[in-house]
C-alpha distance (Angstrom), angle and dihedral (degrees) to the residues before:
residue distance angle dihedral
X1 . . .
X2 3.79 . .
X3 3.70 117.7 .
X4 3.84 104.4 -111.2
X5 3.80 97.5 -23.4
X6 3.79 116.1 -152.9
X7 3.84 113.6 -105.4
X8 3.79 121.4 -115.9
X9 3.73 88.0 -129.0
X10 3.73 90.6 60.8
X11 3.76 92.1 45.9
X12 3.79 90.2 50.1
X13 3.83 90.1 52.7
X14 3.87 102.0 42.1
X15 3.83 105.1 15.6
X16 3.80 107.6 33.4
X17 3.74 124.9 177.2
X18 3.84 110.3 -90.1
X19 3.83 136.8 162.1
X20 3.81 115.4 -86.2
X21 3.80 105.9 -116.8
X22 3.81 110.6 -116.2
X23 3.84 92.1 11.2
X24 3.88 96.5 56.3
X25 3.82 97.5 165.0
X26 3.78 84.6 70.0
X27 3.73 122.3 74.2
X28 3.83 125.9 -168.5
X29 3.73 140.9 170.6
X30 3.79 105.6 -93.7
X31 3.78 131.0 179.2
X32 3.78 116.6 -138.7
X33 3.80 86.5 -162.8
X34 3.81 111.5 31.6
X35 3.82 93.7 -174.6
X36 3.83 93.2 52.0
X37 3.83 88.5 53.0
X38 3.72 92.8 46.7
X39 3.89 94.0 50.5
X40 3.80 91.7 45.2
X41 3.80 91.9 49.4
X42 3.80 91.1 50.7
X43 3.78 89.3 50.0
X44 3.80 91.7 49.4
X45 3.88 89.7 50.1
X46 3.75 97.2 38.5
X47 3.71 88.8 -136.7
X48 3.83 141.5 79.8
X49 3.78 114.9 -82.4
X50 3.77 133.7 -169.1
X51 3.80 114.1 -101.8
X52 3.82 110.6 -80.4
X53 3.73 94.9 -119.8
X54 3.79 88.6 158.1
X55 3.83 88.5 74.8
X56 3.79 91.6 66.0
X57 3.77 124.4 76.6
X58 3.70 100.0 -139.6
X59 3.87 117.5 -144.6
X60 3.80 95.3 -110.9
X61 3.84 93.2 49.6
X62 3.81 89.5 48.9
X63 3.82 93.5 50.3
X64 3.83 93.2 41.9
X65 3.83 90.8 51.1
X66 3.76 89.6 50.7
X67 3.85 91.5 47.6
X68 3.88 91.7 51.4
X69 3.81 93.0 49.6
X70 3.80 88.9 51.8
X71 3.85 94.7 43.4
X72 3.78 102.5 38.8
X73 3.80 90.5 159.8
X74 3.79 89.7 74.3
X75 3.84 91.0 67.0
X76 3.73 110.0 16.5
X77 3.75 113.6 124.8
X78 3.86 91.7 1.3
X79 3.83 135.3 110.5
X80 3.82 109.8 -108.9
X81 3.79 126.5 -158.7
X82 3.79 113.6 -159.8
X83 3.83 98.6 -158.3
X84 3.79 113.8 -156.6
X85 3.80 87.6 5.4
X86 3.79 100.8 -179.0
X87 3.82 104.1 -179.8
X88 3.79 90.5 -4.7
X89 3.80 98.5 -117.5
X90 3.83 97.1 143.3
X91 3.88 92.2 44.0
X92 3.81 89.7 49.1
X93 3.81 90.8 52.0
X94 3.85 89.6 50.0
X95 3.81 89.5 52.4
X96 3.77 91.5 49.7
X97 3.85 88.1 48.4
X98 3.84 90.0 57.4
X99 3.81 107.9 -91.5
X100 3.79 109.9 165.2
X101 3.80 92.1 -136.3
X102 3.78 134.8 0.9
X103 3.78 123.6 -155.1
X104 3.85 112.8 -157.4
X105 3.80 104.9 -156.0
X106 3.81 128.3 -179.1
X107 3.80 135.6 146.1
X108 3.87 86.5 -129.6
X109 3.81 111.4 78.3
X110 3.83 91.3 -159.6
X111 3.77 89.7 56.8
X112 3.78 90.5 52.5
X113 3.83 91.3 47.2
X114 3.84 91.3 52.0
X115 3.75 91.4 44.5
X116 3.84 88.7 55.7
X117 3.87 89.2 49.3
X118 3.75 89.2 51.1
X119 3.78 90.4 49.2
X120 3.81 92.3 53.3
X121 3.85 89.3 49.2
X122 3.83 88.0 55.6
X123 3.77 93.8 46.3
X124 3.78 94.9 -112.9
X125 3.80 132.5 112.3
X126 3.85 121.9 -128.3
X127 3.80 122.7 -167.4
X128 3.85 106.6 -129.1
X129 3.79 118.5 -131.6
X130 3.81 120.7 178.1
X131 3.79 119.8 -167.9
X132 3.77 143.2 47.5
X133 3.78 107.3 -58.0
X134 3.84 92.7 -175.9
X135 3.89 91.4 72.6
X136 3.79 90.1 81.2
X137 3.80 138.3 35.7
X138 3.81 114.8 -75.9
X139 3.82 108.0 -88.4
X140 3.85 100.1 -162.6
X141 3.75 119.3 68.9
X142 3.78 118.0 -155.9
X143 3.77 97.0 14.2
X144 3.78 128.8 135.8
X145 3.77 112.5 -112.0
X146 3.80 118.5 -159.6
X147 3.83 123.0 -160.5
X148 3.71 121.9 176.8
X149 3.83 127.5 -179.6
X150 3.85 94.5 -23.7
X151 3.82 104.7 129.2
X152 3.84 100.5 94.4
X153 3.88 103.6 119.7
X154 3.80 126.7 47.9
X155 3.82 101.5 -132.8
X156 3.80 97.9 40.3
X157 3.79 89.4 45.7
X158 3.76 91.2 52.3
X159 3.78 94.2 51.0
X160 3.81 92.2 43.7
X161 3.81 92.0 51.0
X162 3.82 90.3 51.2
X163 3.77 89.3 52.2
X164 3.80 93.8 45.8
X165 3.79 91.4 50.4
X166 3.87 90.1 50.3
X167 3.79 87.9 50.9
X168 3.79 90.8 51.9
X169 3.77 90.1 48.7
X170 3.79 88.3 52.2
X171 3.76 90.7 58.7
X172 3.77 102.1 -92.0
X173 3.77 123.9 137.2
X174 3.81 104.7 -126.1
X175 3.87 114.9 -160.5
X176 3.77 113.8 -169.5
X177 3.85 116.2 -168.7
X178 3.85 112.5 -170.8
X179 3.75 134.1 175.4
X180 3.83 96.4 -160.3
X181 3.73 100.2 -71.7
X182 3.81 113.4 174.8
X183 3.79 101.4 -106.7
X184 3.74 102.0 32.7
X185 3.88 116.5 140.8
X186 3.81 116.0 -93.0
X187 3.85 103.3 -177.6
X188 3.80 135.1 60.8
X189 3.72 94.3 25.4
X190 3.72 131.0 132.7
X191 3.81 111.2 -155.5
X192 3.84 112.7 -135.2
X193 3.79 99.7 172.4
X194 3.76 141.9 3.5
X195 3.78 128.2 -165.3
X196 3.77 139.5 166.3
X197 3.79 114.3 -136.0
X198 3.74 134.3 -176.8
X199 3.83 114.7 -116.4
X200 3.83 136.7 -175.2
X201 3.83 109.0 -83.6
X202 3.84 88.6 -155.6
X203 3.85 91.0 60.8
X204 3.80 102.7 27.9
X205 3.79 101.7 32.1
X206 3.81 89.2 -130.7
X207 3.82 134.8 69.9
X208 3.80 98.3 -127.6
X209 3.76 141.5 12.5
X210 3.80 134.5 -155.9
X211 3.82 108.7 -128.1
X212 3.79 122.6 -161.7
X213 3.83 123.9 -165.3
X214 3.84 108.6 -155.3
X215 3.73 136.8 174.3
X216 3.82 108.7 -126.6
X217 3.70 115.4 -138.4
X218 3.79 126.1 -148.6
């Protein structure tokens, strides 16, 4: 069981389902005020909780979802792993685009739970996966691996990049969407798409970000 799962009633009140801007076929639970949701969740639990980052559609996830909807051939008929899925927006877009299976993976069990709820709301099924997949060799050859806005910390980014390159070497298509995070990869990338998107200055500290969708080479 999840440790103090968030109630659907609280999600309905402070993170209702709404279209994902720029990828409107996808809907997801989104908090207009992340901090209000966070405080209310802690009050509901009676304990401190990690920030509910899964209630924000981050710029790279938004752009990656849009890219997949426009380029369904990248995922159609393939197994997709949405690594660090958060609310599952990119994985849901992959499912809508015709992926044969989508694994929604995150180290946060609440994120995986919310991603599954978002999947149901979109009429698609996501396979939940809780834990750090990058701690072992990639197990699925020929999959499509999606990574959006994950390169925040030096050490975790280094191990993740090593795992992603191993996955690419194993025949997987690795698509990295990044909005200029500090430890994002800079070499052996093939840019597939670039877009400037507005973001919340309260959350991001800036009013817009340039997001690149790139294929990562081994």
